[in-house]
C-alpha positions in Angstrom: 0.1 0.0 0.0 1.1 3.6 -0.7 0.0 4.9 2.7 1.1 3.5 6.0 -0.8 2.1 8.8 -3.3 4.7 10.1 -2.5 3.7 13.5 1.3 3.8 13.2 3.2 6.1 15.5 4.7 9.5 14.3 8.5 9.0 14.2 11.1 11.5 14.4 13.7 9.2 13.0 13.2 6.2 10.7 15.8 3.5 9.7 15.1 1.8 6.3 17.0 -1.4 6.4 18.3 -2.7 3.1 16.4 -0.5 0.9 13.6 2.1 0.7 10.2 0.7 1.0 7.2 2.2 -0.9 5.7 3.7 2.2 8.8 5.7 2.8 8.6 7.2 -0.5 5.2 8.9 0.2 6.6 10.4 3.3 5.2 13.8 2.7 1.7 12.3 2.3 1.2 10.1 5.1 3.3 12.6 7.4 4.3 9.6 9.7 8.0 10.4 9.6 10.1 13.4 10.0 13.7 12.1 9.2 14.5 8.9 7.0 17.9 7.3 6.9 18.5 4.2 4.5 21.0 2.0 5.9 22.7 -0.7 3.4 23.0 -4.2 4.5 25.4 -4.8 1.9 22.9 -6.6 -0.4 23.3 -5.7 -4.1 20.2 -3.7 -5.6 18.2 -6.3 -7.5 18.4 -5.6 -11.2 14.7 -6.5 -11.4 13.9 -3.6 -9.0 10.9 -1.5 -10.3 11.6 1.6 -8.5 13.3 4.4 -10.3 15.2 6.9 -8.2 15.7 10.5 -9.7 18.2 13.1 -8.6 20.0 16.0 -10.0 22.9 13.6 -11.4 20.3 11.4 -13.0 18.4 14.1 -14.5 21.4 15.9 -16.1 22.7 12.6 -17.4 19.3 12.0 -19.3 18.9 15.7 -20.6 19.6 16.3 -24.1 23.2 17.8 -24.9 23.3 20.9 -27.1 26.0 20.9 -29.8 27.5 23.7 -31.6 26.2 22.5 -34.9 22.6 22.3 -33.6 19.8 24.0 -35.4 15.8 24.3 -34.8 14.9 21.0 -36.4 17.5 19.1 -34.6 16.6 20.1 -31.0 12.9 18.8 -31.0 9.8 19.5 -33.2 6.7 19.6 -31.0 3.1 20.3 -31.7 0.9 21.7 -29.0 -3.0 21.8 -29.2 -3.9 23.9 -26.4 -6.3 26.8 -25.1 -9.7 27.8 -26.0 -11.8 31.0 -25.6 -11.4 32.2 -22.0 -8.3 30.0 -21.5 -5.4 31.4 -23.5 -3.1 31.3 -20.5 -2.9 27.4 -20.4 -1.5 27.4 -23.9 0.9 30.2 -23.2 2.4 28.0 -20.3 2.6 24.9 -22.5 4.5 27.0 -25.0 6.7 29.0 -22.6 7.7 25.9 -20.7 8.4 24.0 -23.8 10.9 26.6 -24.9 12.5 26.7 -21.5 13.1 23.0 -22.0 15.1 23.9 -25.3 12.6 22.7 -27.9 13.8 24.2 -31.0 10.6 24.1 -33.3 7.2 24.7 -31.6 3.9 24.6 -33.5 0.6 25.4 -31.8 -2.9 24.6 -32.9 -5.2 27.0 -31.4 -8.7 28.6 -31.6 -8.4 31.6 -33.9 -10.1 33.7 -31.0 -7.1 33.3 -28.9 -4.6 33.6 -31.5 -3.8 37.4 -31.1 -3.0 36.9 -27.6 -0.6 34.1 -28.0 1.2 35.4 -30.9 2.0 38.6 -28.7 3.0 36.3 -25.8 5.0 33.5 -27.9 6.5 35.0 -30.8 8.9 32.0 -31.1 5.9 29.8 -31.8 4.5 29.0 -35.4 0.6 29.0 -35.1 -1.9 27.0 -37.0 -5.9 27.3 -36.7 -7.9 24.6 -35.0 -10.4 24.9 -37.9 -7.8 23.8 -40.4 -8.7 20.7 -42.6 -8.0 17.2 -41.5 -5.5 16.9 -44.2 -3.6 19.9 -43.0 -3.7 18.6 -39.5 -2.2 15.1 -40.5 0.4 16.8 -42.4 1.3 18.8 -39.2 1.6 15.6 -37.3 3.8 14.2 -39.7 6.4 17.0 -38.9 6.2 16.4 -35.1 8.5 14.6 -32.7 5.8 14.9 -30.1 2.3 16.1 -29.6 0.7 17.6 -26.6 -3.1 18.1 -26.3 -5.5 19.3 -23.9 -4.3 22.0 -21.6 -7.0 24.9 -21.5 -9.1 23.1 -24.3 -12.3 23.1 -22.3 -14.0 25.3 -24.8 -12.5 23.9 -28.0 -15.3 22.9 -30.1 -13.2 20.3 -32.2 -11.6 18.8 -29.1 -12.9 15.4 -29.6 -12.3 15.1 -33.1 -8.5 16.4 -32.7 -8.1 13.7 -30.1 -9.5 11.0 -31.9 -7.3 12.0 -35.0 -4.2 12.3 -32.9 -4.6 8.9 -31.1 -5.4 7.0 -34.3 -2.6 8.8 -36.7 0.3 9.9 -34.4 3.4 7.8 -34.5 5.2 9.8 -31.9 4.6 10.3 -28.1 1.5 12.1 -27.3 0.9 13.9 -24.0 -2.6 14.2 -22.8 -3.7 16.7 -20.1 -6.7 18.3 -18.7 -9.7 18.6 -21.1 -8.0 15.8 -23.2 -8.2 13.5 -20.4 -11.7 14.2 -19.6 -12.6 13.6 -23.3 -10.7 10.3 -23.2 -12.6 9.2 -20.0 -15.6 9.5 -22.2 -14.1 7.6 -25.1 -11.9 4.9 -23.5 -11.9 2.9 -26.6 -9.5 5.3 -28.3 -6.6 3.9 -26.3 -7.2 0.5 -27.8 -5.8 1.4 -31.2 -3.2 4.1 -30.8 0.1 3.9 -32.9 2.1 6.0 -30.6 3.4 6.0 -27.0 0.9 8.0 -24.7 1.7 9.9 -21.7 -1.4 10.8 -19.3 -1.1 13.6 -16.8 -4.1 13.5 -14.4 -4.5 14.8 -11.1 -6.4 12.4 -8.8 -10.0 13.7 -9.8 -9.1 13.2 -13.7 -7.6 9.8 -12.9 -10.8 8.8 -10.9 -12.8 9.4 -14.1 -10.2 7.6 -16.3 -10.2 4.5 -14.1 -13.5 4.2 -12.8 -12.4 4.2 -9.0 -13.4 6.6 -6.4 -10.9 9.4 -5.3 -10.9 7.7 -1.7 -9.9 4.2 -3.1 -7.1 5.9 -5.2 -5.7 7.9 -2.3 -5.7 4.7 -0.2 -3.7 2.8 -2.6 -2.2 5.1 -5.2 0.7 2.7 -6.4 -1.6 -0.4 -7.0 -4.3 1.8 -8.8 -1.7 3.6 -10.9 0.3 0.5 -11.8 -2.9 -1.6 -12.8 -4.0 1.3 -15.1 -0.6 2.1 -16.7 0.1 -1.6 -17.5 -3.3 -2.6 -18.6 -3.8 0.4 -21.0 0.1 0.6 -22.0 0.4 4.1 -21.2 2.8 6.1 -19.0 1.0 7.6 -16.3 1.9 10.7 -14.3 -0.5 10.8 -11.2 0.0 14.3 -9.8 0.1 15.4 -6.2 2.5 16.3 -3.5 4.3 13.1 -4.3 3.7 12.7 -7.9 3.7 9.1 -8.8 5.0 8.0 -12.6 4.4 4.5 -13.8 5.6 3.1 -17.2 3.4 0.6 -19.4 6.0 -1.9 -17.9 5.2 -1.2 -14.4 8.4 0.6 -13.5 7.7 3.3 -10.8 9.0 6.6 -9.6 7.9 8.8 -6.9 9.1 12.5 -7.0 10.5 14.2 -4.1 10.8 17.7 -5.4 8.5 20.5 -5.2 6.6 22.6 -2.7 3.2 24.1 -2.2 3.8 26.9 -4.4 2.9 24.6 -7.1 -0.8 24.4 -5.8 -2.1 27.0 -8.3 -3.8 26.7 -11.6 -1.4 26.6 -14.4 1.3 24.6 -12.8 0.2 21.5 -14.6 0.2 23.4 -18.0 4.0 24.3 -17.2 4.6 20.5 -16.6 2.8 19.2 -19.6 4.9 21.7 -21.8 8.3 20.4 -20.1 7.4 16.9 -20.6 6.3 17.2 -24.1 9.4 19.2 -24.9 11.7 16.4 -23.6 9.8 13.8 -25.3 10.2 15.7 -28.7 14.0 16.1 -28.0 14.2 12.2 -28.0 13.8 11.1 -24.4 11.6 8.0 -23.9 8.2 8.7 -22.5 9.2 7.2 -19.1 12.2 9.4 -18.9 10.5 12.5 -20.2 7.9 12.1 -17.4 10.4 11.4 -14.7 12.8 14.2 -15.7 9.9 16.6 -16.3 8.3 16.1 -12.9 11.7 16.4 -11.2 12.7 19.4 -12.8 9.1 21.1 -12.4 9.5 20.5 -8.6 13.1 21.5 -8.6 12.2 24.8 -10.5 9.7 25.5 -7.7 12.3 24.7 -5.1 14.7 27.1 -6.8 12.0 29.8 -6.9 11.2 29.9 -3.1 14.9 30.7 -2.7 14.0 34.2 -3.8 10.2 34.4 -3.6 7.4 33.9 -1.0 5.4 30.8 -1.6 2.4 32.9 -1.9 3.6 35.0 -4.7 5.2 32.4 -7.0 3.7 31.7 -10.4 4.7 30.6 -13.9 7.5 33.3 -14.3 9.1 32.4 -11.0 8.8 28.7 -11.8 10.6 29.1 -15.3 13.3 31.5 -13.7 13.9 28.6 -11.0 14.2 26.2 -14.0 16.7 28.6 -15.8 18.8 28.7 -12.5 18.7 24.9 -12.2 19.9 24.6 -15.9 22.5 27.3 -15.5 24.0 25.4 -12.7 24.6 22.5 -15.1 25.3 24.5 -18.2 28.8 23.0 -18.8 27.3 19.4 -18.5 24.7 20.2 -21.2 26.6 21.8 -23.9 29.0 19.9 -25.9 
């Protein structure tokens, strides 16, 4: 179980003998321990371990290097379908986060009503109308190395049609968020025939609609619920929360330990979707893109609170925090 015994004592110091157990990884959620010390017993880590540990060293090893002869089409081609009337900001956060992750060529499919806002906010993006023909949309998909869909699309009239087309025709990783997840919950059969690798990024409410379990049941056993869904539907699942859980289609698991309550604001998930999508477009596997994106998203927030109050942090401070972390490792990322 992902949560400990509800009757367990709250400990000031806990020793994990041999290896971390699943309950230790959710320490912030169950609040049953203050300080945790793993103690090796001399046993080698089993090669079949399904737990992935992420840290700064692992993340910088996975991040794509930049070379002197790189150009826009060699550093990731991403298509983002996001935003709708009254929700232009979600698309902006997707696009700015993708650029901050070094994605070289970003195209966005948007509602014509919000195009003027986004063109002014994101001049680095090439825009396409959500009302374009299916043939033009398919041609756009063929130019992409990853596709992100759903952030702020609550009022996008063609959302269901675009989602079905993407899932049936895309051959590159597809990242689904927000409104696309709610649409998918109404059309679960669309997951049975995709040609691409799928990354889903739900919060617990969206995941409840996807998997048909109550929020209470999910929270009581997050690991089992997430693993069963990811494996049975062959998706990479990012179950967001204070301890975001990432599960691969093969049942590999990662619990993220970066981040703080400054991320408990509307728009934070839109930044995360843009970051994961950019990493996928730049060549990381879906699981690596998800694990790195989630870790960096939290780390950026941790960097942000070094200079800003928790209350006041929003997307610009988060992106500045990301920049600060990447600056610390610039020599390792430029070859």
